[in-house]
C-alpha angles and dihedrals in degrees: 000000000000089000092052091050091047090050092048092048091047091050092049093048090049092050091048092049091050093048090054094051112144142177087269091069093068135067099170125073134183121204121195114239089231130029121210095261093049122096094201140020113287092357111187086006089274096140096047091045092055090047092053091046093052092046087055089052092055102265125133093231131184137177110229092246093054121105097266125211117263110276094011093125096040090092126021106185093079094067141054125241118223123215128179116207121201118213098169125159129205094279103020133062110215126184136175130178130225126202113202137179125228090275091058091248110149110239098179138354124199124226117267112272117204141186134187093198110137096216108082098218093051092043094054093045093048089049093047094049090048094053091046091058090067092059088089087073087072089065088213118202120153112247095208092243115165130208099195095122093045091048090051091051091052092049089050092053089047092053091049092049091051091050092223099143139340133184119210113199120208117194122203102205097196095055096027090225127144122212127184126221125191111224107163136062113270117218093202130014112262121234136188086265092072102046144015136199124232134171130226103240091213106040095025090225115151120227127199106210123198114210121239131188087271115078094215097042125079135173113233142184111197119177090336094313115124113209146115134274115213142158127244117184091341091307117115124221137186112211126183140152120258120180089344094307128112111241119196119193124185111226132189107221134153132199 
């Protein structure tokens, strides 16, 4: 009963946090090399100007044609997506900027910047600079939010979709022993460098943890449940989805 109540409260809190997502939850930004109104990449230097502006504000910003860091595109929900919308008239260039999350929810929109300059290059740059000035209204300050557990979940799903390797766990209740059976094709032989085995000191359940690029984040399949094992304030948790709900279990493991 207590476990069900904890799960419900955890789900409600997670839902509330997600619903209150803001620009402050992100420190990475991706800018397309060409917006819909542009005829060529970085026309009028709009895209590179936005990149430079966001970097000044503290973002790790990239244009889509840049050489991106390894793994940058493996998971998209830890970054914002920038879009510039043109609302020009016959004699006036008007631009505004939208900042969206991976679900296309608008987190912030700048005021419209406009210019009546006759030369297009100058007009677009003046309009862009004018709309960027209103970015201060967002009062951006990175909250420090991390997405490590979500990234690990996405990598786990990706691994399953690619059918690289899967572990099926069979539990013999009478002997309380866990055996592992390989049932999928393995692209590369696994070694002790890629996984480790630990035991819950209370339940005596054995966990096979697959290493990720984060030292405190592991992919895990426990009794057929795909999830992640991670540490929060020196306490370890096993989280997985069950019937569409996020289940979080505290576990007592030592390395």
